[in-house]
LODO-213031 format. One record per residue (C-alpha): residue number from 1; x, y, z. Coordinates in pm, whole numbers, plus 50000, padded with zeros to 5 digits. Example, Ala and Ser with C-alpha at 12.3 -4.5 7.8 and 13.67 -1.06 7.14 Angstrom:
2
> k|x|y|z
> 1|51230|49550|50780;
> 2|51367|49894|50714;
//
This chain:
90
> k|x|y|z
> 1|91232|86555|59152;
> 2|91288|86416|59530;
> 3|91613|86265|59572;
> 4|91418|85963|59654;
> 5|91199|85908|59394;
> 6|91492|85759|59128;
> 7|91606|85574|59403;
> 8|91260|85408|59442;
> 9|91167|85396|59056;
> 10|91523|85204|59091;
> 11|91425|84908|59280;
> 12|91066|84884|59139;
> 13|91233|84805|58807;
> 14|91530|84548|58926;
> 15|91298|84354|59166;
> 16|90929|84361|59042;
> 17|91008|84455|58686;
> 18|91289|84218|58703;
> 19|91547|84395|58451;
> 20|91903|84443|58429;
> 21|92084|84675|58616;
> 22|92157|84820|58307;
> 23|91810|84866|58138;
> 24|91688|85061|58502;
> 25|92010|85276|58440;
> 26|91901|85375|58088;
> 27|91516|85390|58208;
> 28|91607|85617|58469;
> 29|91793|85830|58232;
> 30|91507|85887|57988;
> 31|91220|85909|58227;
> 32|91410|86139|58469;
> 33|91620|86333|58258;
> 34|91908|86298|58377;
> 35|92260|86283|58283;
> 36|92440|85855|58251;
> 37|92694|85991|58561;
> 38|92355|86076|58810;
> 39|92148|85788|58660;
> 40|92447|85551|58768;
> 41|92515|85671|59094;
> 42|92157|85605|59212;
> 43|92259|85215|59086;
> 44|92597|85259|59262;
> 45|92408|85398|59610;
> 46|92129|85147|59604;
> 47|92418|84862|59582;
> 48|92595|84956|59836;
> 49|92271|85020|60051;
> 50|92212|84629|60013;
> 51|92600|84518|60018;
> 52|92579|84678|60364;
> 53|92227|84563|60492;
> 54|92265|84211|60324;
> 55|92018|83949|60267;
> 56|91713|83947|60464;
> 57|91888|84211|60688;
> 58|92242|84025|60768;
> 59|92535|84075|60729;
> 60|92677|83729|60589;
> 61|92867|83685|60922;
> 62|92787|83336|61107;
> 63|92494|83383|61360;
> 64|92640|83343|61739;
> 65|92389|83094|61864;
> 66|92423|82853|61494;
> 67|92637|82656|61618;
> 68|92375|82481|61888;
> 69|92104|82380|61589;
> 70|92362|82135|61516;
> 71|92167|81816|61572;
> 72|92442|81564|61514;
> 73|92618|81734|61776;
> 74|92309|81608|62040;
> 75|92457|81294|62276;
> 76|92055|81189|62235;
> 77|92148|81117|61870;
> 78|92479|80963|61905;
> 79|92352|80723|62155;
> 80|92065|80615|61941;
> 81|92312|80548|61623;
> 82|92524|80359|61849;
> 83|92235|80142|61950;
> 84|92102|80118|61597;
> 85|92457|79961|61477;
> 86|92443|79715|61783;
> 87|92151|79608|61624;
> 88|92257|79508|61317;
> 89|92521|79334|61413;
> 90|92285|79078|61589;
//
């Protein structure tokens, strides 16, 4: 048994079969005939890697240029807003 096989099966069970982690651990125990400790270790390693990598490769930190995409802070939009407000008053 290769070390990556149980982790691949665990990932497949979670993502494609949409099973709970506890259900996936039970399947690992039955399929690979491993102890509960080994199956839990596979589960912990998978979730630890997922936490480090984050969602879509991001780790939850704000991106450096994310503040530049705020449309409300541009001067063009502020001018349009003030002109529209002036037109409503007349």
